[in-house]
C-alpha positions as CSV (number, residue, x, y, z in Angstrom):
1,M,-7.7,-9.7,-4.5
2,I,-4.2,-9.7,-3.1
3,E,-4.3,-11.4,0.4
4,E,-0.6,-11.4,1.2
5,D,1.5,-8.8,2.9
6,F,1.8,-5.6,0.8
7,M,5.6,-5.9,0.7
8,Q,5.4,-9.2,-1.2
9,N,3.7,-7.4,-4.0
10,L,5.9,-4.4,-4.4
11,K,8.8,-3.9,-6.8
12,W,12.2,-2.9,-5.6
13,S,11.8,0.5,-7.3
14,E,8.5,0.9,-5.4
15,L,10.2,0.1,-2.1
16,S,12.7,2.9,-2.8
17,E,9.9,5.4,-3.6
18,I,8.4,4.5,-0.3
19,E,11.6,5.2,1.5
20,D,11.7,8.6,-0.1
21,Y,8.0,9.3,0.7
22,V,8.2,8.2,4.3
23,G,11.6,9.8,4.8
24,C,13.5,6.8,6.4
25,N,15.1,3.6,5.3
26,M,13.2,0.3,5.0
27,D,15.1,-0.9,8.1
28,E,13.5,1.8,10.1
29,W,9.9,1.2,9.1
30,T,9.0,-0.7,12.2
31,T,9.9,2.2,14.4
32,T,8.7,5.1,12.1
33,A,6.3,7.5,13.7
34,S,3.9,7.4,10.7
35,K,2.5,3.9,10.0
36,A,-0.4,5.5,8.2
37,K,1.9,7.2,5.8
38,L,3.8,4.0,5.1
39,A,0.6,1.9,4.5
40,F,-0.9,4.7,2.3
41,C,2.2,4.9,0.1
42,M,2.2,1.1,-0.3
43,Q,-1.4,1.0,-1.2
44,Y,-1.1,4.0,-3.6
45,L,1.7,2.4,-5.5
46,L,-0.3,-0.8,-5.9
47,A,-3.3,1.2,-7.1
48,K,-1.1,3.2,-9.6
49,R,-0.4,-0.1,-11.4
50,V,-4.0,-0.5,-12.1
51,K,-4.8,3.2,-12.6
52,P,-1.6,4.9,-13.9
53,D,-3.2,8.4,-14.0
54,L,-4.0,8.3,-10.2
55,T,-2.2,11.1,-8.5
56,M,-1.1,11.0,-4.9
57,K,-3.5,13.9,-4.1
58,D,-6.4,11.9,-5.6
59,A,-5.4,8.9,-3.6
60,E,-5.1,11.0,-0.4
61,D,-8.7,12.1,-1.0
62,M,-10.1,8.5,-1.3
63,T,-11.2,6.4,1.6
64,I,-9.0,3.5,2.7
65,K,-11.6,1.1,1.3
66,A,-11.9,2.8,-2.1
67,L,-8.1,2.9,-2.6
68,A,-7.8,-0.7,-1.6
69,E,-10.4,-1.6,-4.2
70,V,-8.5,0.1,-6.9
71,A,-5.3,-1.5,-5.7
72,G,-6.8,-5.0,-5.5
73,V,-5.9,-5.3,-1.9
74,E,-8.1,-7.1,0.5
75,L,-7.9,-5.2,3.8
76,N,-9.5,-7.8,6.0
77,P,-9.0,-11.3,4.5
78,K,-11.6,-13.7,5.7
79,E,-10.6,-16.7,7.6
80,V,-10.9,-19.8,5.4
81,T,-12.3,-22.8,7.1
82,S,-12.6,-26.3,5.7
83,T,-15.8,-28.2,6.1
């Protein structure tokens, strides 16, 4: 599972797609009104790498957990403690 920030795992072309989908430049993402739309699009593009036939409509109908599993993204990384 990918445990880092979504952005570290995206390609530059995917970042451009996200800008188009969200309707604002990457510089404005911290102030965008729709954080859900931003997170969804990032997760969708990662899932599309694994399942190229996945449509945005199909992804929108999936639960957050199900789409994360397809994308290979861990939503709640567990804290690692050394013993």
